[in-house]
N, C-alpha and C positions, 0 to 999 in steps of 0.2 A: 471371316474372322480366321487370323493365325493366335496361336498361342507359342508365345516365344520367352525367353530370359528378358528380364526389366535389363534396359540400359539407364544408365545415368542421363541420357537425354530424355527419359521418361517421366524420372522426378517431380517438374512441375506440373504435370497432367495429374501425377499419381499422388500429389500433394493435394491438389484442386479436388479431386475424389473424396479422397479420406478428409479432407477439411467439412467437406458437404456432410459425410455421415457424422462428424464431429459435432458440429452445429444443429444438425436437424435428426439426427436418428439415437436408437440406444443402441445398437450393434455394435459400439463401442463406448466403455464409460469414461474416456477422455472428453475433457469440456471444452479444453482449448485447443484449437488445430497446433499441430506440432510446424514449425518453422521450416522451411525448405530444407535449411542447413541441418537440423534435428534428425529430417528425413533422411537425407542423405549420410548423415551417420546412423542411422538404424540399417538402412541398406549396405551400406560398406561393413558393419560389424555382423550382421546376418550372411552374407555370401563368403567374406572373409573366414568364417566359421564353417563355410561347406553347406549353408543351407539354401535352397533355393525359393527364388523370386519370380514370379512370373507373371506377365502381361497379355490381355488379349487387346490386338489391334485391328482395325479396319482403318478404311481409307480417311476416316472421323478424327483417327487418333486411335487415344488408349481406351479403351470400352470398360476396363475395370483390372485388377491387379491382385494378386494374391501369394503369399509365401508361408512356407512353416519354420519352426524354428523350435529351439529348446524349450521343453513344457516345465521343466524346472531346473536347476543347475547341480544338483547332486547326483555322483556318478551312476547311482541304482536305476536313475531315469533317462541313462543313455541311448536306450533303445526305442523312447518314446518321444514324438515332437507332437506339437499344437500348430493347427492351421489357422492363418485368418486370410478372408476373403470379401474387396470389396468393389462395388460395381458402380458405374456413371450413372447419377440417376433416370437419364431417358432412355435406359437401354436394361432396367432391372426387369426381371421377368423374363428373359428372352435365352435364356441359356447359358448366358456369361459366364457366371460363377459357377455353375456345374462343370463347362467348358476347363475353366481354370483349377479347380480342386480336381479334376480328373486328371490332368497333367501332374498336379503335386503329388496326389497319391502315387502315381506310376514312379516319379521322380524318389521318393521317398523309400519306396520298396526296393528299387534299384540299387539305394546307397544302405540298404540294410535293416532299415527301421522297421518295428516291429508292430508298434500302435501309434494312430493318430488320434489326437483329440481334437474336438471343437469345443471351444468354452462359447458358446452363443447368448450375446447381451438381449436381455429381455425375452421372456417366455413367449411373449405376443409376437417374437418375431418368427412368424411363421415361413416367411419364405427361406430364410437361412436353413431353419430344422427341415422344413420340407425337403430343400436341395439335397443338406446330407444326410437325410435319409435314404433318398432315391439312389445316394452312393453307397449303400451299405451303412453306411454310421448308425449307431443305436444309442438311442437313449439310456444314460446309465445315472443320471441323477439331475436334481436341481437344487442350487444354491438360492434358498431364498432369503429373499431382500437384502441382497448382500453390499448393493449400491444404491445410490440416490441421483438421479437425474433428471431434471425438468421438473424438480420438486416432487416426486413421485420415488417408491422404492421399486428397484427392479429386479429380478431373479436371473439366474446366470444358468442356462442349460448346458449339460455336460453330454456330450456325445462321443462315442469312440468306435473307431474300425480297426481291425485288427489287418496288419499288412504282412504278405509272405506266409512265413512259416507262425506268424503271430507268438499264441503263445503255447503251442504245441512243443516246441523244443526252448530249452536255455541257450541264449548265444554263448558263445565263449567270451569271457572277462575282455572290456576293452579299455586298455590305460588312459587312452586320448580320447576325450568326446569328440564328435563330430564340426 
């Protein structure tokens, strides 16, 4: 398995992976899979803004993908990013997500970000919660019953990990967001 930047040619496989999670999972609260054109737009916007999208690949194709992007648009959040990771259903639990997030952490830290958040759909999503915890994310809160999908209320688990200096120092003001 190789972890490499997402290429435009990967987007059909990525769209299929994400569509499966949208239609069958509670890790995302989207209920209608985005079209390939919508996904292309998300990818283009994220990478144009300087955020990283990474894919895990082997001889069978894309095993999973992840990215980080802005947590919120206000300038005070310029040092904080949020990750998202989705793994092909037939390889879940085999370390694919962990490898992707490990690389996202490295890349975000290298760009000077100080915090990475994971907002994990469904407090029963023990795979994602456990994977993030194994990488040093700490559970910082739970937003209870804030979404409805598949006819039931769902929580969002908030996990956080410091990057680099974290909150030990205050970074210099940045006029331009990443």
